[in-house]
N, C-alpha and C positions, 0 to 999 in steps of 0.2 A: 571529656564528651561521650566517647565510646560507651563510658560506664551508664550517662544518663540515658543516651540510647537503650542500651538493655533493662536498665530497671523499667522504663516506660514501654516497652513488648512485654515485660514480664506483665505488669499491672494491666495493661489492657488484657494480656491473655487469660489472667484470673477473672478479671471483668468478664470477657466471652465464655469462659467456663462457669461462672456464676449462671449467667444467662440459659446456657444450655442446662444446667441441675436446675433451676425454675422450669423451663419448657417440659422437662422431664416429668416432674412433680403433677402438672397441669397435666400431662397428658395421662399420666396414672390415674390422678382424680376421676378425668374424664371418662376413662376407659371403663375404669369400675363401675359408674354411673351405667354404661352400655351392656354389661356381662347379662342383667337378667331380660332386656329387651331379646338382646341376640340369643338368647338361652329359649326364651318363649317364640321367636321367629325359628328356631331346629325345630322344635315340638312339634308348630304348626306342618312344616315341611314335612316333618316325622309321621304325622298323621296320615298326611295327604300321599304320603310312602307307602305305608301300611295298606292303605285303601286302594292304590294301584297295584298292589303285588294278590291282594284277597280278590279284586275284583277283576283282574287280567283275564283279557276275551270276555268277558260279558257287556250285554248292550249298555250304552250310557254310562261308561267308564269315567270319562272325563267327568260326568256332572256328580258323580259319587267320590272321584277326588277330590272336586273342589269342596263338595259338601262336609267332606270330612275336615278339609282344615278348617271351613268355617267354623264347624262343630268343636274341633280343636280350639278355636279359639275362645268361642263361648265358654268351654269350661275352665280355661286358663283366666276368663273375668269372672267365672261362680267362686273360683277358689280366692281371688283377690279380694273380692267382696262381699259376698254371703257368706262362706265359712267363718270367715274373723269374728261375726258374733258370737260364736259358741265358745270361744277361747277368749274374748275380751274381759268377761269378769274376772275368771282366774288370774290374768294378767294384772288387770288393774289393781286387785287384792292383793297382788306379789306373792300369790298362792304358786305362780308357776314364772319360770322366766320367759322370754317373751321364745325363744329358739324353741325351751322344751314344749311350750302349747303348740308351734307351730307342726314338731314333729308329732306330737301326739295327734291332733287336729289330723294331719296327713293321712298317719296311719289307720287310724279312725273312721274319716270320710271314704278312703279306698275301700275299707272293708264293709263298710255299709253299701258302697256304690255296688262291688261284686258281688257280696251276699247275697242282699235284699234287695237288689237295685231293680228287681222284676225282670222279667222276659217277655211283656207284651207292654204296649205303652197305647194310648190313642194319637190317633194320626192330627187330630186337631185338638191342639190343646183347651182343654176346658169344655168342648162342647160349643165355643164360641160361632165358629161358622160351621155352616152346616156343609156336608163332603158333597152333596146332591148339588148344589150351588156352584160347583167347582167345574166350569165347563167341559176341559180335558186334562189328562193327567199331568201334559205339560204347563199348563195353566198352577196348575197343582204343585208340581215340583218348583215353580218360579217362586210360587204364595210363601212356602216352606223355606226355600232358600233365604229371600227377603226379610221373613220372620227371625230366624236364625243371624244374619249379620246384621240385623237393626238393633235387634237387644244387645248383640255380644258388644257394639260400637255405643250403645246407651253404658250399658254397665261400666264399660272401661273408663268411658267419660266421668261419669258419677265416683269412681275410683281416684281419678285424678283429682278430683276438686275436692275428697275427702267425705262423701255423701254414701253412707250403707243404705242401698236401695234394693227391694225384693226382685229378684230375677225371674222369678214366675209371672210378677206382674210386667215384667219387660217382654218376654216371649209372650205376654197374654196381648200387651199393647202390640207387638211384632205382626202377630197371628191375627191382630183386629186390625190393623192398616192395612195390610197385605190382602185379605179379604176383600174388604170394600174396595180397593184399588181393582179387583181383580172381578167381584161377585155383585158389586152395590151392598146398599145400606141394607136393604131386604135381607141377605145371608146371615147377617148378625144377629143373633139371639140376645137380645138387648136386655132380656129379665136377667141372664148368665152375669152380662155386663156390670148392672147394678147391683149385684150381689158381690162383684169385687171389687167395686165404688167405694161398698160399705165396707169392705175390710180395711181400705185405708182408716178411718175411724174407730172400729171396732179394735182390730189388734194391736193399737200402741195404746189404746184406753185402759183396755180387759190387762195389758200384760203390766203396766206402770199401776193399776190398782192392787192388782194380786203381789206385786213388788212389796209396794208401801205399806201392807196390808200384814206382811210378813216381818217387815222390819219395825213395824210397831210393836208386834209382838215380840218379839227378841228384844227391842228397846225396854218394854214394859216389863215382861216375865223375868230377863236376864240381865241386861245391861245397868238399869238403874233401880237394881237390888242392894241392898247393904252386903250381903255375901253372894257374890257375883258367881263366886266357884260352885258352892253351894245349889244355885239355881240353874247353873250350867248344868251340870251332873241331871238335873232332873228334868230339865227342858230341850236340851241338844239333842239328846236321842230320841225326843219326841217331833222335832223338826226334820230331824235326819230317816225318821220311819217314815214319815210324810213324805219327802222327797224319793226315797227306793219305792214306795209304792207306786208314786207318781211315773218315776221312769219307767217303772217295768210295765207299766200299763201302756205306757206311751211307746216304747219299743215294741210292744205287740200289736200296737194300733194305728204305729205309723212306720218304724222303722223297719219292721217284720211283716207288716201287713201281706208282700206279697209272696210270701214265703209260706205262711202259715194261715189259716182262717178261723179265728176263735170266736164261740159264741159267747153273749154277755155273761153268760153264767161264769166260763173259764174265765173270763179276764176280771171278774170279780172274785173267785177263786186267788187268782193269781196277784190282783193287788194286794188282798188281806195277807195272803203268806209272805210277799214281798217286803210288807210294811213289817210286820210281826218279825223277819229274821232282819231287817235294817235293823230297828227296834233292838234286837239283844243285840247283834254287832256291836252297835254304836256305843250302848250301854257301857260293854266292858272297855270298847275302846277310851272312851271318854273318861271312865272311873281311870283305867291307866294314864290317860295323859294329862288329867286334872290334879295328879300327884305330885305335892309341893308348887303347886301355883301360887304364885302373888294373887291377892284379890285386886286387880286390876284390870282393865280394858284391852290390854295387851295380852294379858294369858289367855282371855277367852278369844283371840285370834286363832293360836294354837287349835283350838278343839273343830273350824269350819274350813282347815285348809282341806284334809282328806275328801270330805265330802266334795268341796267346791273342783279336785281335781276329779274325782271320779263323775260328776256333774257334766264337765267339758269333753270328755273322752265319749260318755252317752249319747251328747247332743250331736256331737259331730259324725257318729256312727247314724243316726237317725235321718239326719242331713243329707248325708250322702246315699242315705237308701232312697231317700224321697225326691229330691234338688237335681238328681244326677240327670233325672228324666227334661229336666230344662234343656240340657246340651244335648243327650242322645235320644230324645224323643223325636224330634225334625229332623235328626240326621238317620236315623231308622226310617223314620215315612219315607224321604226322598230315596235311599239306596233301595229299599220294598219297591214305590213306583218307578224306577228308573229300571228295574230289572223285571218286574212283570207286566210293565204297560198300563196298570189299572190303580184306582185308589182304594184302598182297603180301609176300614173303620179303625180297624185298630193292626198292627204288625206287632211280628216279633222283634226283638233286639239281638243282635249277633253278638258273640261274643267280643270280636273285635270294636265294634261300636262302643261297646260298653268298657273295653279295656281305654278306648280314646278318653271318654266322657269321666271316669277315674281319674286315670294319671293326670288327666289336663287339668282338673280341681286341684290334687296336689301339689301339681307344681308352679301353680298358680299363687296357692297359698304360699308356697315358701319362698318363692319371689316376690311376690307383689303385698302379701298379707299384710307385714309388719304396720305398716303407714294406718290403716284401718282401724288394726288391734288395738293401737296405741291410742287413736282418737276416740273410740266406743269407750276403752274400758281406763281410759287416765285424765281424757281432755272434757268429757262433756260433764263429769261430776268427780268428785275424788271416791273411790272404792277401796273397801276393805273386807276379810273375808266374809265379815258379816253380810254385808250390803251384797258384795258378790254374790254370796249364795243366796240370796232374796233374790237374785236378777234369774241366777240358772233355775230356780225352782217355779217362778214363774212362768219361765219359757213353757216347761213341760207342762205345768197347770191349765195354763190357758188352751195350750192346742187342745188337751183332753176337751177340756169344758167346752169350747168352742166347734169342736168337732161335736160332739154327744148333742148340742143344741141345733147342729147341721148348718152354724155360722162359718164363711169363708175368712180365714186367717190368714197372716204373712208371718213365718218364723223370723224374718229379720225386724218386720217392726213390731214383732212381742218383746224379742230382746231389747232392742233400744228405745221402746216405750217403757220397760224396765228399770230401766237405766236412767232417764227421766224421771219417773217416777218415784224412786229412791232418792235423788237430786232434789226434787221438789216436796217430797215429803219432810224431808230432813230441814230445807226452809222453813216449811211449816212449823216441824214439832221444836225447832231451835227458840221458836219466841212464843209458843202459844200451847206448849204443855204442862200442867200443873203438876205431873208426876216428875217431869225431871227438874222442874223449881224449887220442887219440895227437896229432891235428891241431892241438889246442890247447896241447897239449905243447911240440909243436915251433915253434910258431909265437908261446908266448912265453918261449921260451927263446932263440930269433933277436933278439927284443926287449930281451931283458934283455944278450945278449954287446953289441948294439949302442947300450946306455946308454938305454934309453928303458924306458917304461911298456906292458905288454900292451896292445894296442887291438884287439878283439875289434867284428867285424859284427853287427849282429841277428841274422841267418840263423846267424851260428857260433853264439851263446852261445843264441837263443831266451831270452831274457830270463832266462839263468839265470850271466850273469857276478858271478864272485867270489863268489857264495853257497855256503852249506854243503851237504854232501852231502844232509842231511835236508830241508835247506828246497826244495833243486832236485826230490827227490822229492815233496814236498809241492805243489809250484805246478802249476796245471790250464792249459793252453794251450785246453781247449774248455769253454764255458759250458754248465755240467748243467743249469740252467733251460731252455735253450731245447730240450736234449736231449729234456727230461721233455716240455716242451710238446708239440712236433712228433710225438714217438712214441706220444704219447696220441692226437692227432690224427689218427694214420696207422690206429692199431687203431680208432677209433671210426667212421672216416668210412663204411664201410659197412653197419654195425647203425645210425647214427644218420639216413642216409640213407634205409634201406629205412624204417625208421620213421615220419620225416616224411612219404616217398612214400604207404605205407599210409593215413595220416592223410588226406592232401589227397587221395587218390584216394576215399575212402568219402566225404570232403565234397562232392566235384565230384557221384558219383555220386547224393547228397541232392539236388544244386544242380541238376543235370541230368535 
């Protein structure tokens, strides 16, 4: 009897221990999920502490500390959402692992923000609201605080639902809504707003068309050639040279525009020189890389990996130089107004403010970036190094062309639109290209003549091998659910950020 009781107690104890182990495992999983939000809260608190130390004893210190915390929050959301588009193509194409892509983006984003982020910004984003329409400096402070907080909240929500949105449009919507709540509809420059609305259409369409055009060239000139490697030796250096010239000009006009001011003549010289240098270097690299490669598409991927990695780094640098202003611009304006008691049309950016912006973007990218990197790079459509190269090249060229034409564009919309363009072009090309059909027929005939079964690479079939024509036409290479979610988020960014900013502004005025 005693033995039976001891055995029962032992089994009960084992079960209890198992329960404790299960609870500990569940707690471990839960705690890992809370690490990133916890670190983000620590950074926001750190931003407030930095502001309290720097502004100690100054007028408006409480406003400055609160604005610094909100600015840090905004920087985190920019890193989590906007920055991911610069490296998504490289990750989706397997040219970079997600870890290495995040590290490269964080380094170059921070470098772009600190080296070329500029020392002066306009106090009212994009000239949407006239500073003269703001009644008092206090109204201006609450307006910018509401705009900063509303845009951060909206970008946070968009990141949570998996939608890459324009942080520039978010801050524009915030300034618009708070400005209307403060000074009425007459204070808004609706011509500027019309141009921003036009960019919702221009940016993704231009990015998609340019990316699709270069993918068409690569398919026509390289992929669907009988001797792919020989064609690659001729044309890959040409494509890389175009990318080199585009990125050199892109960096001079966008990434380094606040550090140096170059005339059109100098920009042309830089573009030509960088194109020639890129061709010479790429020609040697491709000649070396292509030695002994098999005549198959898998071999071609190797030739596009290095340019794709470089493009991810350069896009991140240019983005850090430009879009850090979305976080630090309103913060710098609040700091200046709180210190001087007056509203200036343009203000200087203190180094500590720029540091918060650059560090926040990098930390947000590392903590929360993987989700959107994977979504844009892997879930909208399948990318490889050739397609990813087209996306990256489109991002630089579209910004250059739009800037030359004076069209307002969004780098986020361009990058995601380029991914859409590549996917939709593949759908069209799979069923309608005479060159592709002729190439596949020649390959099948050679294989049958040799007594084998035709073996086609994924790039040659796009997943449509040995399928009926009707089935090929039905297959979709772009996930429509992501298209719907992202486009809806784009169209609602400015209105929702504006409504949210107006409500926050009214609440702050009641509290203040």
